[in-house]
Each structure stands twice: as structure tokens, then as C-alpha cells.
gemmi code that builds the backbone of each chain (N, CA, C; Angstrom):
import gemmi

chains = {
    "A": [
        ("MET", (65.370, 5.429, 21.396), (65.060, 4.976, 22.747), (64.398, 6.116, 23.514)),
        ("GLN", (63.375, 5.758, 24.268), (62.696, 6.770, 25.047), (63.076, 6.663, 26.518)),
        ("SER", (63.217, 7.805, 27.156), (63.485, 7.853, 28.577), (62.332, 8.620, 29.194)),
        ("GLY", (61.433, 7.925, 29.896), (60.220, 8.583, 30.341), (59.439, 8.977, 29.118)),
        ("ASN", (59.052, 10.256, 29.045), (58.341, 10.722, 27.859), (59.270, 11.359, 26.837)),
        ("LYS", (60.569, 11.365, 27.138), (61.501, 12.040, 26.247), (62.238, 11.042, 25.365)),
        ("TYR", (62.538, 11.497, 24.154), (63.416, 10.700, 23.305), (64.850, 10.986, 23.721)),
        ("ARG", (65.635, 9.952, 23.734), (67.033, 10.106, 24.139), (67.904, 10.343, 22.919)),
        ("LEU", (68.796, 11.306, 23.027), (69.791, 11.541, 21.985), (71.169, 11.312, 22.593)),
        ("ARG", (71.938, 10.447, 21.966), (73.274, 10.141, 22.464), (74.309, 10.941, 21.678)),
        ("PHE", (75.193, 11.624, 22.405), (76.263, 12.401, 21.796), (77.535, 11.548, 21.870)),
        ("GLU", (77.922, 11.014, 20.742), (79.038, 10.078, 20.722), (80.212, 10.722, 19.987)),
        ("ARG", (81.304, 10.915, 20.719), (82.470, 11.545, 20.085), (83.058, 10.620, 19.031)),
        ("ILE", (83.370, 11.186, 17.887), (83.923, 10.344, 16.823), (85.317, 10.816, 16.441)),
        ("GLU", (86.160, 9.860, 16.125), (87.520, 10.141, 15.655), (87.643, 9.823, 14.168)),
        ("ASP", (86.729, 8.995, 13.688), (86.785, 8.571, 12.290), (85.520, 9.047, 11.572)),
        ("ALA", (85.698, 10.034, 10.696), (84.533, 10.618, 10.015), (83.890, 9.644, 9.039)),
        ("ALA", (84.515, 8.489, 8.822), (83.919, 7.499, 7.916), (82.567, 7.014, 8.438)),
        ("VAL", (82.346, 7.117, 9.739), (81.041, 6.681, 10.274), (79.920, 7.589, 9.757)),
        ("LEU", (80.293, 8.723, 9.177), (79.295, 9.658, 8.645), (79.084, 9.477, 7.138)),
        ("SER", (79.622, 8.410, 6.584), (79.577, 8.236, 5.126), (78.141, 8.160, 4.597)),
        ("GLU", (77.218, 7.674, 5.410), (75.824, 7.576, 4.969), (74.995, 8.783, 5.409)),
        ("PHE", (75.626, 9.692, 6.143), (74.888, 10.838, 6.690), (74.756, 11.926, 5.628)),
        ("ASN", (73.560, 12.449, 5.468), (73.343, 13.571, 4.554), (72.339, 14.540, 5.175)),
        ("CYS", (72.702, 15.823, 5.170), (71.773, 16.816, 5.699), (70.957, 17.452, 4.576)),
        ("GLY", (71.344, 17.182, 3.330), (70.579, 17.697, 2.200), (71.146, 18.972, 1.609)),
        ("LEU", (72.127, 19.567, 2.276), (72.778, 20.757, 1.728), (74.118, 20.306, 1.142)),
        ("ASN", (74.233, 20.403, -0.167), (75.382, 19.805, -0.847), (76.718, 20.281, -0.308)),
        ("VAL", (76.815, 21.588, -0.068), (78.101, 22.127, 0.362), (78.501, 21.558, 1.722)),
        ("MET", (77.522, 21.358, 2.588), (77.817, 20.805, 3.918), (78.100, 19.307, 3.830)),
        ("ASP", (77.303, 18.612, 3.047), (77.524, 17.160, 2.934), (78.894, 16.858, 2.325)),
        ("ARG", (79.270, 17.650, 1.334), (80.596, 17.437, 0.724), (81.687, 17.603, 1.771)),
        ("PHE", (81.541, 18.640, 2.588), (82.576, 18.887, 3.594), (82.613, 17.772, 4.651)),
        ("ILE", (81.431, 17.349, 5.088), (81.380, 16.277, 6.097), (82.071, 15.020, 5.569)),
        ("HIS", (81.881, 14.745, 4.289), (82.414, 13.498, 3.732), (83.860, 13.620, 3.277)),
        ("SER", (84.335, 14.857, 3.106), (85.704, 14.950, 2.563), (86.643, 15.835, 3.386)),
        ("GLY", (86.110, 16.751, 4.186), (86.996, 17.686, 4.888), (87.013, 17.543, 6.390)),
        ("LEU", (86.018, 16.910, 6.923), (85.886, 16.873, 8.385), (86.991, 16.056, 9.049)),
        ("GLN", (87.418, 14.987, 8.401), (88.443, 14.137, 9.004), (89.728, 14.922, 9.264)),
        ("TRP", (90.063, 15.750, 8.323), (91.272, 16.569, 8.454), (91.166, 17.464, 9.693)),
        ("CYS", (89.991, 18.037, 9.920), (89.790, 18.914, 11.084), (89.879, 18.127, 12.393)),
        ("ILE", (89.402, 16.887, 12.374), (89.519, 16.036, 13.565), (90.990, 15.703, 13.812)),
        ("ASP", (91.679, 15.314, 12.755), (93.078, 14.893, 12.893), (93.954, 16.004, 13.456)),
        ("TYR", (93.659, 17.251, 13.064), (94.495, 18.368, 13.502), (93.912, 19.102, 14.709)),
        ("HIS", (92.916, 18.487, 15.340), (92.335, 19.011, 16.584), (91.757, 20.415, 16.433)),
        ("TYR", (91.255, 20.715, 15.234), (90.546, 21.980, 15.063), (89.215, 21.942, 15.793)),
        ("CYS", (88.696, 20.751, 15.952), (87.396, 20.628, 16.588), (87.230, 19.222, 17.150)),
        ("VAL", (86.241, 19.086, 17.998), (85.823, 17.771, 18.470), (84.455, 17.527, 17.850)),
        ("VAL", (84.282, 16.345, 17.283), (83.045, 16.066, 16.547), (82.228, 15.013, 17.282)),
        ("TYR", (80.960, 15.286, 17.405), (80.033, 14.341, 18.013), (78.990, 13.922, 16.985)),
        ("ALA", (78.772, 12.614, 16.902), (77.617, 12.108, 16.163), (76.465, 12.055, 17.148)),
        ("VAL", (75.352, 12.606, 16.765), (74.172, 12.600, 17.639), (73.247, 11.503, 17.139)),
        ("LYS", (72.964, 10.535, 18.013), (72.228, 9.347, 17.589), (70.908, 9.207, 18.325)),
        ("ASP", (69.911, 8.747, 17.623), (68.704, 8.291, 18.315), (68.914, 6.812, 18.637)),
        ("SER", (67.894, 6.029, 18.734), (68.080, 4.651, 19.187), (68.945, 3.818, 18.241)),
        ("LYS", (68.983, 4.203, 16.951), (69.754, 3.350, 16.033), (70.603, 4.109, 15.028)),
        ("ASP", (70.221, 5.327, 14.689), (70.892, 6.004, 13.586), (71.490, 7.347, 14.007)),
        ("ILE", (72.413, 7.817, 13.189), (72.952, 9.159, 13.378), (71.946, 10.160, 12.817)),
        ("VAL", (71.479, 11.056, 13.669), (70.483, 12.044, 13.222), (71.078, 13.449, 13.140)),
        ("GLY", (72.289, 13.625, 13.685), (72.900, 14.945, 13.632), (74.401, 14.852, 13.837)),
        ("VAL", (75.061, 15.935, 13.477), (76.509, 16.041, 13.673), (76.782, 17.425, 14.235)),
        ("VAL", (77.580, 17.475, 15.286), (77.977, 18.781, 15.807), (79.475, 18.756, 16.065)),
        ("ALA", (80.154, 19.805, 15.611), (81.592, 19.943, 15.833), (81.813, 21.188, 16.676)),
        ("LEU", (82.678, 21.073, 17.675), (82.903, 22.164, 18.624), (84.381, 22.534, 18.668)),
        ("GLY", (84.642, 23.813, 18.766), (86.014, 24.295, 18.895), (86.108, 25.365, 19.964)),
        ("CYS", (87.324, 25.664, 20.380), (87.534, 26.730, 21.370), (87.479, 28.085, 20.666)),
        ("ASP", (86.949, 29.064, 21.350), (86.815, 30.384, 20.745), (86.814, 31.428, 21.864)),
        ("LYS", (86.756, 32.667, 21.487), (86.547, 33.744, 22.454), (85.857, 34.897, 21.737)),
        ("LEU", (85.096, 35.627, 22.502), (84.520, 36.863, 21.969), (85.473, 37.980, 22.360)),
        ("GLU", (86.203, 38.460, 21.398), (87.171, 39.520, 21.670), (86.552, 40.864, 21.294)),
        ("LEU", (86.575, 41.784, 22.234), (85.917, 43.065, 22.001), (86.942, 44.148, 21.695)),
        ("ASP", (86.588, 44.980, 20.765), (87.393, 46.162, 20.502), (87.354, 47.043, 21.749)),
        ("THR", (88.488, 47.574, 22.125), (88.541, 48.317, 23.393), (88.409, 49.824, 23.212)),
        ("THR", (88.277, 50.268, 21.991), (88.225, 51.714, 21.759), (87.071, 52.366, 22.516)),
        ("ASP", (85.885, 51.714, 22.412), (84.732, 52.338, 23.055), (84.856, 52.290, 24.579)),
        ("LYS", (85.543, 51.257, 25.083), (85.720, 51.195, 26.532), (86.664, 52.332, 27.007)),
        ("GLU", (87.693, 52.588, 26.196), (88.584, 53.692, 26.542), (87.813, 55.012, 26.544)),
        ("GLU", (86.894, 55.130, 25.586), (86.087, 56.359, 25.531), (85.168, 56.448, 26.738)),
        ("LEU", (84.668, 55.296, 27.175), (83.842, 55.271, 28.385), (84.653, 55.717, 29.591)),
        ("GLN", (85.872, 55.163, 29.692), (86.708, 55.489, 30.841), (87.104, 56.968, 30.853)),
        ("MET", (87.268, 57.531, 29.657), (87.657, 58.942, 29.571), (86.459, 59.866, 29.755)),
        ("GLY", (85.271, 59.258, 29.831), (84.101, 60.064, 30.123), (83.407, 60.657, 28.912)),
        ("PHE", (83.752, 60.153, 27.706), (83.067, 60.660, 26.509), (81.594, 60.242, 26.498)),
        ("PHE", (81.322, 59.113, 27.144), (79.952, 58.617, 27.238), (79.656, 58.325, 28.710)),
        ("PRO", (78.375, 58.291, 29.090), (78.048, 57.971, 30.491), (78.589, 56.590, 30.860)),
        ("LYS", (79.238, 56.509, 32.022), (79.763, 55.216, 32.449), (78.609, 54.301, 32.840)),
        ("PRO", (78.695, 53.037, 32.455), (77.610, 52.115, 32.803), (77.608, 51.809, 34.301)),
        ("GLU", (76.428, 51.513, 34.797), (76.323, 51.088, 36.203), (76.871, 49.680, 36.324)),
        ("ILE", (77.865, 49.523, 37.167), (78.507, 48.217, 37.309), (78.543, 47.852, 38.782)),
        ("ASP", (78.192, 46.620, 39.057), (78.243, 46.129, 40.421), (79.659, 46.311, 40.970)),
        ("PHE", (79.783, 46.759, 42.224), (81.088, 47.063, 42.804), (82.046, 45.883, 42.676)),
        ("ASN", (81.542, 44.688, 42.964), (82.406, 43.494, 42.950), (82.875, 43.127, 41.553)),
        ("TYR", (82.227, 43.674, 40.561), (82.541, 43.290, 39.186), (83.333, 44.370, 38.451)),
        ("GLN", (83.538, 45.523, 39.108), (84.139, 46.661, 38.404), (85.526, 46.351, 37.834)),
        ("ASP", (86.382, 45.765, 38.663), (87.753, 45.507, 38.195), (87.747, 44.576, 36.993)),
        ("THR", (86.926, 43.540, 37.083), (86.852, 42.578, 35.987), (86.340, 43.257, 34.721)),
        ("PHE", (85.300, 44.061, 34.874), (84.693, 44.705, 33.712), (85.708, 45.576, 32.977)),
        ("TRP", (86.453, 46.374, 33.721), (87.373, 47.300, 33.058), (88.625, 46.584, 32.549)),
        ("ALA", (88.963, 45.441, 33.146), (90.185, 44.752, 32.735), (89.966, 43.821, 31.543)),
        ("LYS", (88.785, 43.248, 31.444), (88.599, 42.201, 30.442), (88.232, 42.757, 29.060)),
        ("SER", (88.860, 42.184, 28.039), (88.468, 42.570, 26.688), (88.055, 41.354, 25.866)),
        ("SER", (88.063, 40.188, 26.492), (87.587, 39.010, 25.771), (86.928, 38.043, 26.741)),
        ("TYR", (86.030, 37.238, 26.200), (85.261, 36.311, 27.025), (85.313, 34.929, 26.381)),
        ("PRO", (85.528, 33.897, 27.198), (85.698, 32.553, 26.646), (84.409, 32.011, 26.038)),
        ("ALA", (84.584, 31.246, 24.978), (83.416, 30.718, 24.258), (83.740, 29.359, 23.659)),
        ("ILE", (82.693, 28.649, 23.324), (82.808, 27.435, 22.504), (82.157, 27.750, 21.167)),
        ("GLU", (82.889, 27.465, 20.116), (82.341, 27.729, 18.789), (81.691, 26.467, 18.215)),
        ("ILE", (80.488, 26.636, 17.735), (79.851, 25.559, 16.983), (80.422, 25.646, 15.577)),
        ("THR", (81.413, 24.814, 15.323), (82.104, 24.916, 14.037), (81.350, 24.183, 12.929)),
        ("TYR", (80.474, 23.270, 13.322), (79.638, 22.609, 12.329), (78.417, 22.030, 13.018)),
        ("LEU", (77.289, 22.186, 12.410), (76.064, 21.590, 12.955), (75.179, 21.196, 11.774)),
        ("ALA", (74.826, 19.947, 11.737), (73.966, 19.473, 10.653), (73.015, 18.411, 11.202)),
        ("VAL", (71.802, 18.442, 10.710), (70.793, 17.446, 11.093), (70.415, 16.667, 9.843)),
        ("ARG", (70.250, 15.360, 10.001), (69.924, 14.513, 8.855), (68.671, 15.023, 8.152)),
        ("GLU", (68.698, 14.955, 6.845), (67.659, 15.604, 6.032), (66.246, 15.216, 6.476)),
        ("ASP", (66.022, 13.958, 6.734), (64.660, 13.520, 7.079), (64.320, 13.746, 8.550)),
        ("LYS", (65.263, 14.316, 9.300), (65.011, 14.600, 10.719), (64.994, 16.100, 11.010)),
        ("ARG", (65.036, 16.888, 9.943), (64.997, 18.343, 10.145), (63.592, 18.767, 10.555)),
        ("HIS", (63.515, 19.927, 11.177), (62.253, 20.518, 11.635), (61.603, 19.723, 12.771)),
        ("LEU", (62.408, 18.957, 13.503), (61.892, 18.248, 14.678), (62.482, 18.833, 15.968)),
        ("GLY", (63.192, 19.936, 15.827), (63.767, 20.579, 17.018), (65.080, 19.970, 17.461)),
        ("ILE", (65.648, 19.079, 16.640), (66.893, 18.424, 17.050), (68.060, 19.417, 17.055)),
        ("GLY", (68.139, 20.258, 16.043), (69.233, 21.227, 15.971), (69.241, 22.171, 17.159)),
        ("GLU", (68.078, 22.722, 17.482), (68.047, 23.663, 18.615), (68.285, 22.936, 19.933)),
        ("TYR", (67.854, 21.672, 20.011), (68.150, 20.908, 21.230), (69.659, 20.696, 21.369)),
        ("ILE", (70.315, 20.356, 20.277), (71.764, 20.138, 20.324), (72.461, 21.389, 20.861)),
        ("ILE", (72.026, 22.556, 20.382), (72.644, 23.807, 20.839), (72.450, 23.992, 22.342)),
        ("GLU", (71.240, 23.788, 22.813), (70.983, 23.964, 24.250), (71.761, 22.931, 25.071)),
        ("ALA", (71.815, 21.707, 24.565), (72.529, 20.658, 25.303), (74.023, 20.975, 25.374)),
        ("VAL", (74.578, 21.479, 24.301), (75.995, 21.856, 24.302), (76.232, 22.978, 25.319)),
        ("GLY", (75.348, 23.958, 25.328), (75.499, 25.083, 26.266), (75.484, 24.627, 27.716)),
        ("GLN", (74.544, 23.778, 28.055), (74.456, 23.331, 29.451), (75.608, 22.383, 29.790)),
        ("ARG", (76.055, 21.611, 28.813), (77.215, 20.740, 29.042), (78.457, 21.591, 29.330)),
        ("ALA", (78.573, 22.698, 28.612), (79.740, 23.571, 28.795), (79.786, 24.151, 30.204)),
        ("LEU", (78.627, 24.289, 30.834), (78.576, 24.861, 32.189), (78.625, 23.801, 33.278)),
        ("ASP", (78.504, 22.542, 32.886), (78.445, 21.480, 33.884), (79.804, 21.354, 34.568)),
        ("SER", (79.838, 21.627, 35.850), (81.119, 21.688, 36.557), (81.861, 20.356, 36.542)),
        ("ARG", (81.145, 19.263, 36.311), (81.829, 17.961, 36.287), (82.741, 17.830, 35.072)),
        ("PHE", (82.454, 18.606, 34.035), (83.212, 18.424, 32.795), (84.023, 19.670, 32.424)),
        ("ASN", (83.971, 20.711, 33.267), (84.665, 21.948, 32.921), (86.168, 21.734, 32.806)),
        ("LEU", (86.695, 21.988, 31.652), (88.143, 22.022, 31.501), (88.592, 23.477, 31.457)),
        ("ALA", (87.691, 24.339, 31.030), (87.993, 25.763, 30.942), (86.692, 26.538, 31.085)),
        ("GLY", (86.836, 27.820, 31.355), (85.654, 28.659, 31.479), (84.973, 28.850, 30.137)),
        ("CYS", (83.700, 29.102, 30.175), (82.952, 29.309, 28.928), (81.702, 30.120, 29.248)),
        ("GLN", (81.548, 31.251, 28.593), (80.386, 32.104, 28.847), (79.448, 32.200, 27.647)),
        ("PHE", (79.985, 31.900, 26.475), (79.164, 32.081, 25.265), (79.325, 30.889, 24.320)),
        ("LEU", (78.319, 30.685, 23.505), (78.466, 29.873, 22.310), (78.611, 30.841, 21.139)),
        ("THR", (79.458, 30.500, 20.200), (79.610, 31.342, 19.016), (79.406, 30.484, 17.774)),
        ("VAL", (79.123, 31.151, 16.691), (78.974, 30.442, 15.418), (79.265, 31.426, 14.289)),
        ("GLU", (79.845, 30.916, 13.233), (79.921, 31.673, 11.976), (78.795, 31.111, 11.115)),
        ("ALA", (77.668, 31.758, 11.162), (76.473, 31.230, 10.482), (76.554, 31.526, 8.984)),
        ("TYR", (76.387, 30.467, 8.200), (76.390, 30.637, 6.745), (75.290, 31.635, 6.367)),
        ("ASN", (75.634, 32.582, 5.523), (74.729, 33.709, 5.289), (74.599, 34.040, 3.808)),
        ("LYS", (74.433, 33.000, 3.012), (74.303, 33.217, 1.568), (73.062, 32.514, 1.032)),
        ("GLY", (72.239, 33.252, 0.349), (71.127, 32.676, -0.396), (70.126, 31.905, 0.442)),
        ("THR", (69.518, 30.927, -0.181), (68.441, 30.186, 0.483), (68.965, 29.228, 1.551)),
        ("ASP", (70.261, 28.950, 1.536), (70.831, 28.044, 2.530), (71.301, 28.783, 3.780)),
        ("SER", (71.001, 30.083, 3.872), (71.448, 30.862, 5.026), (70.951, 30.232, 6.326)),
        ("ALA", (71.844, 30.189, 7.302), (71.500, 29.609, 8.615), (71.240, 30.695, 9.657)),
        ("VAL", (71.282, 31.951, 9.233), (71.159, 33.045, 10.205), (69.799, 33.023, 10.907)),
        ("SER", (68.733, 32.780, 10.161), (67.411, 32.789, 10.796), (67.274, 31.630, 11.788)),
        ("PHE", (67.879, 30.487, 11.474), (67.850, 29.364, 12.418), (68.560, 29.738, 13.719)),
        ("TYR", (69.756, 30.319, 13.593), (70.496, 30.660, 14.814), (69.814, 31.802, 15.571)),
        ("SER", (69.203, 32.732, 14.853), (68.440, 33.785, 15.548), (67.302, 33.164, 16.339)),
        ("HIS", (66.624, 32.206, 15.738), (65.537, 31.485, 16.420), (66.052, 30.822, 17.701)),
        ("CYS", (67.317, 30.411, 17.672), (67.930, 29.759, 18.839), (68.560, 30.785, 19.791)),
        ("ASP", (68.189, 32.056, 19.649), (68.639, 33.140, 20.527), (70.106, 33.511, 20.352)),
        ("PHE", (70.660, 33.249, 19.180), (71.974, 33.817, 18.856), (71.765, 35.262, 18.401)),
        ("ILE", (72.743, 36.093, 18.689), (72.694, 37.520, 18.341), (73.886, 37.832, 17.442)),
        ("ALA", (73.669, 38.673, 16.460), (74.768, 39.060, 15.566), (75.833, 39.824, 16.340)),
        ("ALA", (77.093, 39.534, 16.024), (78.208, 40.245, 16.650), (78.851, 41.218, 15.674)),
        ("GLU", (78.243, 41.368, 14.528), (78.773, 42.268, 13.503), (77.673, 42.570, 12.502)),
        ("GLU", (77.895, 43.619, 11.703), (76.971, 43.899, 10.609), (77.200, 42.862, 9.497)),
        ("PRO", (76.130, 42.450, 8.800), (76.340, 41.547, 7.659), (77.279, 42.180, 6.636)),
        ("ASN", (78.190, 41.360, 6.111), (79.171, 41.844, 5.151), (78.975, 41.078, 3.842)),
        ("PRO", (78.605, 41.780, 2.762), (78.344, 41.083, 1.495), (79.570, 40.353, 0.961)),
        ("ASN", (80.759, 40.726, 1.451), (81.978, 40.059, 0.987), (82.372, 38.876, 1.873)),
        ("LYS", (81.554, 38.608, 2.885), (81.852, 37.495, 3.789), (80.688, 36.507, 3.720)),
        ("GLU", (81.006, 35.234, 3.665), (79.954, 34.218, 3.485), (79.216, 33.891, 4.776)),
        ("THR", (79.754, 34.355, 5.897), (79.148, 34.001, 7.178), (78.885, 35.262, 8.008)),
        ("LEU", (78.054, 35.077, 9.025), (77.803, 36.150, 9.985), (78.194, 35.628, 11.362)),
        ("ARG", (79.077, 36.375, 12.034), (79.493, 35.942, 13.367), (78.364, 36.232, 14.357)),
        ("MET", (77.977, 35.198, 15.104), (76.879, 35.340, 16.061), (77.287, 34.711, 17.395)),
        ("TYR", (76.587, 35.082, 18.444), (76.886, 34.502, 19.755), (75.593, 34.291, 20.536)),
        ("LYS", (75.693, 33.407, 21.502), (74.563, 33.128, 22.385), (75.104, 33.064, 23.804)),
        ("THR", (74.478, 33.779, 24.703), (74.885, 33.734, 26.103), (74.467, 32.397, 26.702)),
        ("ILE", (75.402, 31.760, 27.380), (75.041, 30.511, 28.069), (74.549, 30.890, 29.455)),
        ("LEU", (73.287, 30.665, 29.687), (72.691, 31.013, 30.977), (72.609, 29.752, 31.839)),
        ("PRO", (73.231, 29.780, 33.005), (73.188, 28.601, 33.881), (71.785, 28.417, 34.456)),
        ("LEU", (71.010, 27.580, 33.804), (69.586, 27.473, 34.131), (69.350, 27.099, 35.589)),
        ("ALA", (70.233, 26.264, 36.137), (70.031, 25.820, 37.525), (70.142, 26.981, 38.510)),
        ("HIS", (70.827, 28.046, 38.108), (71.000, 29.197, 39.007), (69.789, 30.120, 38.991)),
        ("TYR", (68.901, 29.897, 38.047), (67.794, 30.829, 37.878), (66.449, 30.145, 38.120)),
        ("GLU", (66.397, 29.394, 39.183), (65.140, 28.699, 39.484), (64.032, 29.692, 39.827)),
        ("ASP", (64.432, 30.901, 40.219), (63.418, 31.903, 40.554), (62.740, 32.486, 39.317)),
        ("VAL", (63.307, 32.189, 38.129), (62.632, 32.633, 36.894), (61.561, 31.593, 36.580)),
        ("ASP", (60.331, 31.980, 36.824), (59.228, 31.015, 36.690), (58.915, 30.733, 35.232)),
        ("ASP", (58.412, 29.531, 35.010), (57.874, 29.221, 33.685), (56.556, 29.959, 33.521)),
        ("GLU", (56.264, 30.317, 32.285), (54.988, 31.017, 32.060), (54.006, 30.110, 31.362)),
    ],
    "B": [
        ("MET", (83.082, 28.785, 10.756), (82.502, 27.574, 10.157), (83.591, 26.833, 9.409)),
        ("LEU", (83.695, 25.534, 9.671), (84.712, 24.744, 9.009), (84.472, 24.745, 7.507)),
        ("GLY", (85.545, 24.769, 6.749), (85.430, 24.705, 5.309), (85.245, 26.052, 4.637)),
        ("ILE", (85.074, 27.100, 5.428), (84.897, 28.440, 4.867), (85.851, 29.377, 5.590)),
        ("ASN", (86.513, 30.220, 4.841), (87.434, 31.164, 5.464), (86.641, 32.230, 6.216)),
        ("THR", (86.788, 32.258, 7.530), (85.997, 33.188, 8.334), (86.915, 33.947, 9.305)),
        ("PRO", (87.566, 34.983, 8.805), (88.466, 35.742, 9.680), (87.697, 36.415, 10.812)),
        ("HIS", (88.278, 36.381, 12.002), (87.653, 37.021, 13.155), (88.312, 38.366, 13.441)),
        ("VAL", (87.496, 39.357, 13.633), (88.009, 40.661, 14.054), (87.314, 41.002, 15.368)),
        ("PRO", (87.932, 41.851, 16.197), (87.278, 42.202, 17.464), (85.880, 42.774, 17.247)),
        ("VAL", (84.990, 42.432, 18.157), (83.611, 42.930, 18.095), (83.624, 44.410, 18.467)),
        ("GLU", (82.915, 45.207, 17.687), (83.008, 46.654, 17.850), (81.670, 47.298, 18.198)),
        ("GLY", (81.756, 48.544, 18.646), (80.610, 49.437, 18.762), (79.442, 48.878, 19.550)),
        ("LYS", (78.241, 49.025, 18.964), (77.027, 48.627, 19.682), (77.018, 47.127, 19.978)),
        ("PHE", (77.693, 46.343, 19.132), (77.726, 44.895, 19.361), (78.568, 44.581, 20.612)),
        ("ALA", (79.687, 45.271, 20.745), (80.547, 45.064, 21.925), (79.832, 45.518, 23.194)),
        ("GLU", (79.147, 46.634, 23.090), (78.444, 47.141, 24.275), (77.340, 46.185, 24.712)),
        ("GLU", (76.666, 45.578, 23.749), (75.622, 44.602, 24.084), (76.216, 43.405, 24.816)),
        ("ILE", (77.384, 42.970, 24.369), (78.032, 41.825, 25.032), (78.426, 42.212, 26.456)),
        ("ARG", (79.011, 43.396, 26.617), (79.389, 43.832, 27.972), (78.152, 43.944, 28.867)),
        ("ALA", (77.088, 44.486, 28.311), (75.866, 44.628, 29.109), (75.332, 43.263, 29.522)),
        ("THR", (75.419, 42.304, 28.605), (74.961, 40.939, 28.928), (75.803, 40.346, 30.044)),
        ("VAL", (77.116, 40.490, 29.929), (78.012, 39.944, 30.962), (77.708, 40.598, 32.314)),
        ("ARG", (77.457, 41.890, 32.286), (77.125, 42.589, 33.547), (75.854, 42.016, 34.154)),
        ("ARG", (74.831, 41.844, 33.320), (73.543, 41.355, 33.852), (73.674, 39.937, 34.408)),
        ("VAL", (74.373, 39.084, 33.666), (74.485, 37.690, 34.113), (75.325, 37.603, 35.382)),
        ("SER", (76.412, 38.386, 35.432), (77.303, 38.285, 36.594), (76.681, 38.879, 37.854)),
        ("THR", (75.775, 39.820, 37.678), (75.151, 40.433, 38.858), (73.785, 39.834, 39.163)),
        ("GLY", (73.284, 39.025, 38.251), (71.963, 38.432, 38.460), (70.821, 39.384, 38.169)),
        ("ARG", (71.149, 40.556, 37.644), (70.081, 41.526, 37.312), (69.615, 41.288, 35.882)),
        ("LEU", (68.883, 40.231, 35.703), (68.446, 39.856, 34.357), (67.321, 40.759, 33.885)),
        ("ASN", (67.299, 40.996, 32.601), (66.168, 41.761, 32.066), (65.109, 40.793, 31.515)),
        ("ALA", (64.048, 41.344, 30.984), (62.932, 40.502, 30.520), (63.366, 39.572, 29.396)),
        ("GLU", (64.249, 40.050, 28.534), (64.712, 39.217, 27.420), (65.553, 38.041, 27.923)),
        ("ASP", (66.399, 38.290, 28.930), (67.176, 37.185, 29.512), (66.233, 36.127, 30.082)),
        ("LYS", (65.204, 36.576, 30.756), (64.267, 35.630, 31.376), (63.505, 34.844, 30.313)),
        ("ARG", (63.171, 35.529, 29.227), (62.504, 34.817, 28.135), (63.423, 33.731, 27.584)),
        ("ARG", (64.723, 34.050, 27.456), (65.670, 33.065, 26.923), (65.797, 31.868, 27.865)),
        ("ILE", (65.785, 32.136, 29.162), (65.866, 31.041, 30.137), (64.662, 30.123, 29.979)),
        ("ARG", (63.470, 30.730, 29.886), (62.253, 29.914, 29.739), (62.290, 29.103, 28.447)),
        ("ARG", (62.766, 29.726, 27.390), (62.825, 29.033, 26.110), (63.823, 27.871, 26.173)),
        ("SER", (64.997, 28.118, 26.782), (65.998, 27.045, 26.896), (65.428, 25.869, 27.663)),
        ("ARG", (64.757, 26.163, 28.762), (64.147, 25.070, 29.542), (63.169, 24.271, 28.688)),
        ("LYS", (62.376, 25.002, 27.930), (61.358, 24.338, 27.112), (62.008, 23.442, 26.062)),
        ("VAL", (63.037, 23.957, 25.405), (63.718, 23.163, 24.378), (64.342, 21.914, 24.994)),
        ("LEU", (64.924, 22.068, 26.186), (65.605, 20.934, 26.823), (64.624, 19.856, 27.293)),
        ("GLN", (63.360, 20.217, 27.367), (62.366, 19.221, 27.772), (62.056, 18.216, 26.652)),
        ("ASN", (62.436, 18.574, 25.424), (62.017, 17.751, 24.291), (62.786, 16.439, 24.148)),
        ("TYR", (64.067, 16.462, 24.582), (64.897, 15.266, 24.445), (65.703, 15.102, 25.726)),
        ("ASP", (66.404, 13.999, 25.786), (67.269, 13.691, 26.909), (68.662, 13.440, 26.330)),
        ("ALA", (69.658, 14.181, 26.776), (70.997, 14.028, 26.200), (71.836, 13.062, 27.026)),
        ("VAL", (72.515, 12.177, 26.336), (73.480, 11.286, 26.978), (74.807, 11.480, 26.243)),
        ("TRP", (75.819, 11.936, 26.985), (77.133, 12.172, 26.373), (77.994, 10.933, 26.582)),
        ("GLU", (78.556, 10.437, 25.503), (79.352, 9.206, 25.612), (80.779, 9.446, 25.142)),
    ],
}
model = gemmi.Model(1)
for chain_id, residues in chains.items():
    chain = gemmi.Chain(chain_id)
    for i, (resn, *xyz) in enumerate(residues, 1):
        res = gemmi.Residue()
        res.name, res.seqid = resn, gemmi.SeqId(i, " ")
        for name, pos in zip(("N", "CA", "C"), xyz):
            atom = gemmi.Atom()
            atom.name, atom.element = name, gemmi.Element(name[0])
            atom.pos, atom.b_iso = gemmi.Position(*pos), 0.0
            res.add_atom(atom)
        chain.add_residue(res)
    model.add_chain(chain)
structure = gemmi.Structure()
structure.add_model(model)
structure.setup_entities()
């Protein structure tokens, strides 16, 4: 369905993963999990799953969970002790900066686009839509400053370049003994930055 | 990522400092050129479709 010049994508929360029985993203490891493991995650509230639909079919799946970016405090202690130059911090933000060691986030626990709908920008749109939804005050249940993801980072199926393209940044060095790379994306409240002109 | 064991450890070193710097910039509104580029890109991506949450 089109709305004006835009195609409409409906995000429909699902409780029964059986509706995804015909869905395939083309990556065997992901499809197997969607068809056999996702229901368990829904049942135990590890995540909330949305089927993303165009006018008639499911074109994507996104699962979201609660997360936080927890920072090691060693370097902050070194900053406070003066081992390194203290960063310039706005006066009103100083107490928060020195007190906080973690920041609330929503984790993209699963994201897949139907095989024949890949490379149409649907995946990156889903990410942006989730970010702006997280900031929408009408739906805020909790604070959220970042999106996070454990991006699969093995072989030709690596998702790291896709998430980098979507402005995710690595939160750690790649580890050959770990199958994923932890990444994050700052959620920028676009409505607050109307002074940032389009180019 | 669901289905894969992904232990989380605190973010360290230069990665932690980058996150703190980002939080500082966003909270004070002192965005840098990269932040502004990301804003423009997000706007552009959001123009492609219309989301309806049900």
C-alpha cells in the first residue's frame, strides 16, 4: 500500500512465530532459528517480535530486547584522578556524566529481510523506524539513548558492514573467538535538530 | 543476537570514551559534523517508507 509517494510498512507485533513459517531471508542459520527458536524467545519475553509487512506479505522480521551500554569505569577514574586531561563538560551535565556508567538501549536481537526484498533499503528503514519509535514520547515506557546489536561477524554472512552502513559503531575490538561484534547506534531525536539543514 | 551465545562485558578504553563523548554532544546540543551527517542520513532513509505500528 502506498501513502502519498511512500510505500507503507506495517509493524505488527506477533506472539505466534508460526506466522513466519513461509518467511525466508536466505541465510540458513537465521531461517532455521526463526522457524525453530524464535517462539521460545517470545514465550519467555526475551524479546518482542514484529513482522514487517507491505500491503500483503511479510517482508521483514525484527526482534527487540532491553539492553544497556555499560562502560568500564577504570578510565573515568583515571580521568577524575587527573591522569588524563578532563573532558569539557557542560555545567548542567557534570553530575550526570561523572555518576553514570551505563546508558539505556534497545537491542536489535534479530533482524531479517525476506530474500527477494533485500537491497531495497527495508532493513535500514526498519532500524531508523525503531530508533524514532523508541524516542516517541507517546510510547516511552523507559528511557533509551542507543540501539545496540550483536552483529554476526563470521565469513560471507557477516552483518557488520550492513550495520556500519546504518551508522552503527563497534563497541569492542573484533574477537576471533566470538561470533558477533557488539555495536551501537546513537538515537538522535530528529525533531530536535531542525536547524541541521538537509544538503 | 538470539540463538548465539553473546556474553556482554563493559565497554572499555577508546570505545567507552567515544560513547561518553557522544552522550556529551547530544545532551549539550554541540553536535559535530559526523552527528549532523547521521541526522541527514536518518532523515533520508525515513523518507523511503512510511511506518505504521500495530
